[in-house]
ZAFI-157842 format. One record per atom (N, C-alpha, C, O, CB): chain; atom name; x, y, z. Coordinates in pm, 1 decimal. Glycine has a CB too. Layout:
REM residues N
   kette   atom          x          y          z
       A     CA          X          Y          Z
...
This chain:
REM residues 72
   kette   atom          x          y          z
       A      N     6411.0    -5852.4     4882.7
       A     CA     6314.1    -5883.9     4952.9
       A      C     6275.4    -6019.8     4918.6
       A      O     6220.3    -6053.7     4813.9
       A     CB     6218.1    -5793.1     4941.6
       A      N     6325.7    -6132.8     5064.8
       A     CA     6276.4    -6271.4     5021.1
       A      C     6169.8    -6293.3     5078.5
       A      O     6125.7    -6213.6     5161.4
       A     CB     6357.9    -6381.9     5045.0
       A      N     6106.9    -6406.1     5045.9
       A     CA     5969.9    -6434.6     5142.7
       A      C     6028.7    -6505.9     5228.2
       A      O     6130.7    -6574.6     5222.5
       A     CB     5834.3    -6513.5     5084.8
       A      N     5905.1    -6468.8     5363.8
       A     CA     5954.8    -6527.3     5478.7
       A      C     5937.4    -6664.6     5485.0
       A      O     5882.8    -6709.8     5384.3
       A     CB     5902.6    -6472.9     5586.2
       A      N     5963.8    -6739.6     5563.5
       A     CA     5944.5    -6885.2     5598.3
       A      C     5815.0    -6918.8     5697.6
       A      O     5744.9    -6844.2     5766.0
       A     CB     6081.0    -6934.7     5670.3
       A      N     5814.2    -6991.1     5686.9
       A     CA     5649.4    -7023.5     5779.8
       A      C     5703.8    -7046.5     5919.4
       A      O     5650.4    -7005.1     6022.3
       A     CB     5540.4    -7192.9     5724.8
       A      N     5821.6    -7120.8     5911.6
       A     CA     5857.1    -7166.0     6074.6
       A      C     5931.4    -7022.6     6135.8
       A      O     5964.4    -7023.5     6254.4
       A     CB     5989.4    -7327.0     6084.9
       A      N     5954.0    -6913.4     6062.1
       A     CA     5991.1    -6817.1     6105.5
       A      C     5866.1    -6733.6     6171.5
       A      O     5858.3    -6689.5     6286.1
       A     CB     6064.0    -6761.6     6006.3
       A      N     5785.0    -6726.4     6081.0
       A     CA     5668.2    -6666.6     6111.1
       A      C     5573.0    -6721.9     6253.0
       A      O     5515.2    -6652.8     6336.8
       A     CB     5594.2    -6682.5     5980.7
       A      N     5580.2    -6831.6     6245.0
       A     CA     5519.0    -6912.8     6396.6
       A      C     5612.6    -6895.1     6515.9
       A      O     5574.9    -6932.7     6626.9
       A     CB     5505.7    -7093.8     6380.2
       A      N     5708.7    -6850.9     6502.3
       A     CA     5797.7    -6813.9     6586.9
       A      C     5753.6    -6654.8     6665.2
       A      O     5775.7    -6638.7     6785.2
       A     CB     5933.7    -6816.6     6500.6
       A      N     5701.4    -6564.7     6595.0
       A     CA     5693.4    -6460.1     6610.1
       A      C     5538.0    -6473.0     6715.2
       A      O     5471.5    -6576.0     6726.5
       A     CB     5707.7    -6384.9     6466.5
       A      N     5506.8    -6334.5     6784.9
       A     CA     5415.2    -6295.7     6881.1
       A      C     5282.1    -6246.3     6812.9
       A      O     5299.5    -6130.6     6774.9
       A     CB     5478.2    -6189.4     6968.8
       A      N     5166.7    -6287.8     6786.2
       A     CA     5072.0    -6206.8     6740.3
       A      C     5083.3    -6075.0     6716.8
       A      O     5064.5    -6054.0     6597.0
       A     CB     4988.0    -6216.2     6804.9
       A      N     5107.2    -5969.2     6781.8
       A     CA     5147.5    -5860.7     6762.8
       A      C     5241.4    -5806.7     6674.3
       A      O     5232.6    -5702.4     6609.5
       A     CB     5169.7    -5838.5     6846.5
       A      N     5349.0    -5903.8     6679.1
       A     CA     5453.4    -5890.9     6587.5
       A      C     5406.9    -5934.3     6461.5
       A      O     5460.2    -5859.3     6379.8
       A     CB     5570.5    -5961.7     6626.5
       A      N     5350.9    -5998.3     6415.6
       A     CA     5285.0    -6070.3     6290.3
       A      C     5169.2    -5930.3     6238.2
       A      O     5175.9    -5886.2     6123.5
       A     CB     5186.1    -6251.3     6349.7
       A      N     5095.8    -5889.4     6313.3
       A     CA     5010.0    -5783.0     6284.6
       A      C     5098.2    -5659.8     6249.8
       A      O     5059.9    -5579.0     6165.2
       A     CB     4914.5    -5757.0     6403.4
       A      N     5202.9    -5647.1     6307.8
       A     CA     5281.4    -5513.5     6295.1
       A      C     5344.4    -5534.0     6144.7
       A      O     5305.0    -5460.4     6054.2
       A     CB     5410.6    -5490.7     6427.6
       A      N     5439.5    -5631.9     6120.8
       A     CA     5443.6    -5690.1     6026.9
       A      C     5371.2    -5677.4     5879.6
       A      O     5402.8    -5629.6     5770.7
       A     CB     5428.2    -5773.2     6077.6
       A      N     5263.8    -5741.8     5931.3
       A     CA     5145.9    -5718.3     5805.3
       A      C     5119.7    -5569.5     5781.2
       A      O     5087.4    -5540.9     5665.9
       A     CB     4987.3    -5788.0     5845.5
       A      N     5126.6    -5488.4     5853.5
       A     CA     5098.0    -5341.5     5848.4
       A      C     5223.5    -5304.1     5786.5
       A      O     5221.6    -5239.1     5682.0
       A     CB     5065.7    -5264.2     5992.8
       A      N     5310.5    -5331.9     5830.0
       A     CA     5455.1    -5280.0     5722.5
       A      C     5474.5    -5315.3     5610.7
       A      O     5520.0    -5232.2     5532.1
       A     CB     5582.7    -5313.5     5757.4
       A      N     5445.6    -5455.3     5564.0
       A     CA     5432.7    -5466.7     5444.9
       A      C     5344.1    -5417.3     5349.4
       A      O     5379.0    -5388.7     5234.9
       A     CB     5432.7    -5554.1     5438.5
       A      N     5194.2    -5402.8     5406.2
       A     CA     5092.6    -5343.9     5340.1
       A      C     5123.1    -5186.3     5262.1
       A      O     5092.4    -5151.7     5148.0
       A     CB     4984.5    -5337.6     5448.5
       A      N     5183.7    -5120.7     5353.1
       A     CA     5238.6    -5002.7     5352.5
       A      C     5352.0    -4996.1     5219.9
       A      O     5352.4    -4912.0     5130.1
       A     CB     5299.6    -4981.3     5499.8
       A      N     5423.0    -5083.0     5233.4
       A     CA     5542.8    -5120.2     5132.0
       A      C     5495.1    -5136.2     4994.3
       A      O     5541.6    -5088.5     4890.8
       A     CB     5616.4    -5256.9     5170.3
       A      N     5362.2    -5235.8     5017.9
       A     CA     5305.3    -5312.3     4896.0
       A      C     5228.0    -5151.6     4833.2
       A      O     5232.4    -5121.9     4713.8
       A     CB     5172.7    -5476.7     4948.5
       A      N     5173.2    -5079.3     4920.1
       A     CA     5103.3    -4954.1     4857.9
       A      C     5201.2    -4873.3     4785.7
       A      O     5172.5    -4829.5     4674.3
       A     CB     5034.0    -4861.8     4966.0
       A      N     5307.3    -4851.3     4836.3
       A     CA     5436.6    -4765.6     4783.9
       A      C     5486.2    -4845.1     4654.0
       A      O     5511.6    -4764.3     4564.7
       A     CB     5572.5    -4756.7     4909.0
       A      N     5504.7    -4957.5     4621.0
       A     CA     5525.7    -5021.1     4525.1
       A      C     5440.0    -4998.4     4439.6
       A      O     5470.5    -4942.4     4334.3
       A     CB     5539.7    -5127.7     4545.8
       A      N     5318.9    -5036.1     4466.4
       A     CA     5219.0    -4997.0     4349.6
       A      C     5224.9    -4879.4     4305.4
       A      O     5223.1    -4875.2     4182.4
       A     CB     5089.1    -5008.6     4377.0
       A      N     5233.0    -4753.8     4371.2
       A     CA     5259.9    -4633.2     4308.1
       A      C     5376.7    -4646.0     4232.2
       A      O     5361.1    -4633.4     4110.7
       A     CB     5270.0    -4526.7     4397.3
       A      N     5465.3    -4663.1     4264.3
       A     CA     5614.6    -4678.1     4163.2
       A      C     5545.5    -4743.5     4045.2
       A      O     5527.8    -4687.0     3937.2
       A     CB     5765.0    -4794.6     4232.4
       A      N     5519.0    -4830.4     4065.8
       A     CA     5473.2    -4919.0     3924.4
       A      C     5380.3    -4838.0     3850.9
       A      O     5406.4    -4828.7     3731.0
       A     CB     5392.8    -5070.0     3953.4
       A      N     5268.8    -4771.2     3895.7
       A     CA     5200.2    -4695.4     3796.5
       A      C     5280.1    -4578.4     3755.5
       A      O     5255.5    -4531.4     3644.4
       A     CB     5068.4    -4652.9     3844.3
       A      N     5387.2    -4515.0     3839.8
       A     CA     5456.1    -4404.7     3769.1
       A      C     5548.4    -4438.8     3681.3
       A      O     5593.3    -4350.1     3608.7
       A     CB     5515.7    -4320.8     3849.4
       A      N     5608.3    -4607.0     3665.9
       A     CA     5697.4    -4636.4     3584.6
       A      C     5814.7    -4629.0     3640.5
       A      O     5909.9    -4658.0     3568.0
       A     CB     5690.6    -4572.7     3484.3
       A      N     5837.3    -4596.6     3755.8
       A     CA     5942.0    -4614.2     3850.0
       A      C     6003.1    -4781.0     3921.2
       A      O     6116.5    -4805.6     3962.3
       A     CB     5884.2    -4524.1     3960.5
       A      N     5908.0    -4854.5     3916.7
       A     CA     5923.1    -4986.7     3978.5
       A      C     6014.7    -5092.3     3867.8
       A      O     5954.2    -5140.7     3772.1
       A     CB     5759.0    -5047.3     4012.2
       A      N     6118.0    -5113.8     3882.4
       A     CA     6162.3    -5235.0     3781.8
       A      C     6177.5    -5361.3     3846.8
       A      O     6192.1    -5459.4     3774.0
       A     CB     6299.3    -5209.9     3711.4
       A      N     6176.7    -5376.0     3965.5
       A     CA     6175.1    -5549.0     3975.6
       A      C     6014.0    -5527.0     4060.4
       A      O     5982.4    -5465.0     4161.9
       A     CB     6348.0    -5650.4     4098.1
       A      N     5927.5    -5621.1     3950.1
       A     CA     5787.1    -5609.9     3962.0
       A      C     5754.1    -5775.7     4064.0
       A      O     5650.4    -5811.6     4119.6
       A     CB     5707.1    -5594.9     3775.8
       A      N     5880.2    -5840.3     4055.4
       A     CA     5849.8    -5981.8     4144.0
       A      C     5832.4    -5933.0     4301.9
       A      O     5768.7    -6009.0     4374.8
       A     CB     5997.3    -6107.5     4131.9
       A      N     5884.1    -5813.8     4357.1
       A     CA     5840.3    -5739.2     4465.9
       A      C     5701.6    -5779.5     4540.4
       A      O     5680.3    -5834.9     4648.2
       A     CB     5832.4    -5606.2     4416.8
       A      N     5602.8    -5721.4     4423.2
       A     CA     5479.1    -5727.0     4442.3
       A      C     5441.8    -5839.8     4490.7
       A      O     5410.4    -5859.1     4608.1
       A     CB     5417.9    -5700.0     4346.8
       A      N     5443.7    -5952.5     4367.7
       A     CA     5423.2    -6082.4     4407.5
       A      C     5444.1    -6142.7     4556.1
       A      O     5359.3    -6195.4     4628.0
       A     CB     5498.6    -6146.2     4326.8
       A      N     5622.1    -6113.0     4588.9
       A     CA     5650.7    -6187.3     4710.1
       A      C     5608.6    -6096.7     4835.5
       A      O     5580.6    -6151.8     4941.9
       A     CB     5808.0    -6227.7     4714.3
       A      N     5605.1    -5982.5     4824.5
       A     CA     5498.6    -5920.3     4932.5
       A      C     5359.9    -5931.1     4961.7
       A      O     5312.7    -5905.8     5072.6
       A     CB     5495.6    -5810.1     4921.1
       A      N     5269.5    -5982.8     4825.2
       A     CA     5148.4    -6007.8     4872.5
       A      C     5113.4    -6156.9     4934.8
       A      O     5018.5    -6193.4     5004.1
       A     CB     5066.4    -5975.8     4765.5
       A      N     5225.6    -6227.6     4883.6
       A     CA     5268.7    -6371.4     4932.5
       A      C     5269.2    -6374.6     5092.2
       A      O     5205.0    -6434.6     5178.4
       A     CB     5425.7    -6411.5     4874.3
       A      N     5357.9    -6294.3     5090.1
       A     CA     5408.6    -6281.9     5230.3
       A      C     5304.3    -6240.4     5341.0
       A      O     5306.1    -6283.7     5456.2
       A     CB     5519.7    -6179.4     5230.3
       A      N     5225.7    -6162.7     5297.1
       A     CA     5121.3    -6091.4     5366.3
       A      C     5013.5    -6202.6     5373.7
       A      O     4952.6    -6214.6     5480.0
       A     CB     5072.3    -5951.9     5289.1
       A      N     4987.8    -6275.7     5281.5
       A     CA     4890.8    -6391.2     5294.1
       A      C     4930.8    -6488.0     5370.5
       A      O     4842.3    -6553.5     5425.6
       A     CB     4858.5    -6450.6     5178.4
       A      N     5067.7    -6522.8     5394.4
       A     CA     5118.3    -6628.9     5477.1
       A      C     5129.1    -6594.0     5628.1
       A      O     5122.6    -6685.5     5710.1
       A     CB     5251.4    -6668.7     5425.5
       A      N     5145.8    -6461.9     5668.9
       A     CA     5128.6    -6380.1     5783.3
       A      C     4982.3    -6388.2     5854.9
       A      O     4967.1    -6417.3     5973.5
       A     CB     5158.3    -6238.9     5739.0
       A      N     4862.8    -6353.4     5750.9
       A     CA     4748.9    -6368.0     5800.2
       A      C     4720.2    -6515.6     5790.2
       A      O     4648.5    -6551.0     5883.8
       A     CB     4656.5    -6281.5     5737.9
       A      N     4745.5    -6593.4     5724.9
       A     CA     4702.9    -6748.5     5745.7
       A      C     4742.6    -6789.5     5887.9
       A      O     4665.7    -6829.7     5975.3
       A     CB     4780.8    -6854.4     5634.6
       A      N     4853.8    -6775.5     5895.2
       A     CA     4895.4    -6803.0     6040.0
       A      C     4854.7    -6743.0     6161.7
       A      O     4829.7    -6810.9     6261.3
       A     CB     5011.2    -6787.3     6048.5
       A      N     4847.1    -6624.8     6159.4
       A     CA     4761.1    -6541.9     6246.2
       A      C     4604.4    -6615.2     6279.7
       A      O     4552.5    -6641.0     6388.3
       A     CB     4743.7    -6392.7     6164.9
       A      N     4563.5    -6632.5     6164.8
       A     CA     4388.7    -6700.7     6192.9
       A      C     4416.3    -6848.3     6235.4
       A      O     4346.6    -6912.0     6314.3
       A     CB     4267.1    -6707.4     6024.7
       A      N     4513.3    -6887.3     6180.1
       A     CA     4543.6    -7019.2     6271.3
       A      C     4551.5    -7033.4     6407.9
       A      O     4488.2    -7118.9     6469.8
       A     CB     4654.0    -7066.6     6245.7
       A      N     4631.5    -6948.1     6461.3
       A     CA     4658.0    -6952.5     6571.0
       A      C     4558.6    -6849.7     6680.5
       A      O     4570.0    -6842.4     6802.9
       A     CB     4795.3    -6930.3     6560.8
       A      N     4466.4    -6780.4     6596.8
       A     CA     4325.0    -6734.7     6661.3
       A      C     4217.5    -6845.7     6692.7
       A      O     4164.9    -6855.4     6803.6
       A     CB     4252.7    -6634.1     6560.9
       A      N     4189.4    -6927.0     6588.3
       A     CA     4114.0    -7050.6     6588.5
       A      C     4165.6    -7131.5     6706.2
       A      O     4099.0    -7156.1     6806.8
       A     CB     4127.9    -7128.8     6452.2
       A      N     4314.5    -7177.9     6680.2
       A     CA     4345.2    -7252.8     6810.8
       A      C     4327.4    -7212.3     6924.8
       A      O     4339.7    -7286.2     7022.5
       A     CB     4453.0    -7283.3     6823.8
       A      N     4292.0    -7075.6     6933.1
       A     CA     4304.0    -7029.2     7105.6
       A      C     4135.0    -7056.9     7133.5
       A      O     4084.6    -7111.3     7231.7
       A     CB     4366.8    -6816.0     7144.7
       A      N     4079.5    -7010.9     7035.0
       A     CA     3940.6    -7052.5     7033.7
       A      C     3883.1    -7190.7     7088.7
       A      O     3791.2    -7206.4     7169.1
       A     CB     3907.2    -7046.3     6905.3
       A      N     3958.1    -7283.4     7026.7
       A     CA     3924.3    -7414.9     7016.4
       A      C     3980.2    -7454.9     7175.3
       A      O     3907.8    -7515.7     7254.1
       A     CB     3999.1    -7495.9     6873.9
       A      N     4102.8    -7416.6     7205.0
       A     CA     4146.4    -7421.5     7321.1
       A      C     4063.1    -7378.5     7445.9
       A      O     4049.9    -7448.2     7546.5
       A     CB     4249.0    -7359.6     7311.0
       A      N     3998.7    -7231.8     7423.2
       A     CA     3876.4    -7219.3     7533.3
       A      C     3766.4    -7288.6     7558.5
       A      O     3706.2    -7285.5     7665.9
       A     CB     3820.1    -7122.0     7524.8
       A      N     3723.5    -7379.2     7424.0
       A     CA     3564.6    -7472.1     7424.0
       A      C     3635.0    -7562.1     7522.0
       A      O     3576.5    -7659.6     7569.3
       A     CB     3489.3    -7567.0     7249.7
């Protein structure tokens, strides 16, 4: 899994970003279970997923704030 680029995330609609965040959180949970049981070999995927989620949440928050500023 590669990290998502900011430009690619910005092209998505807000609902698509929320769906990707949800999917990523589910995958992160599964990877954590694999890590605890000793089945996970590539632990770098945890870090990549966490950062992707943070990127998507940040961009979503920025777009929400921009919409609020535009409404004022």
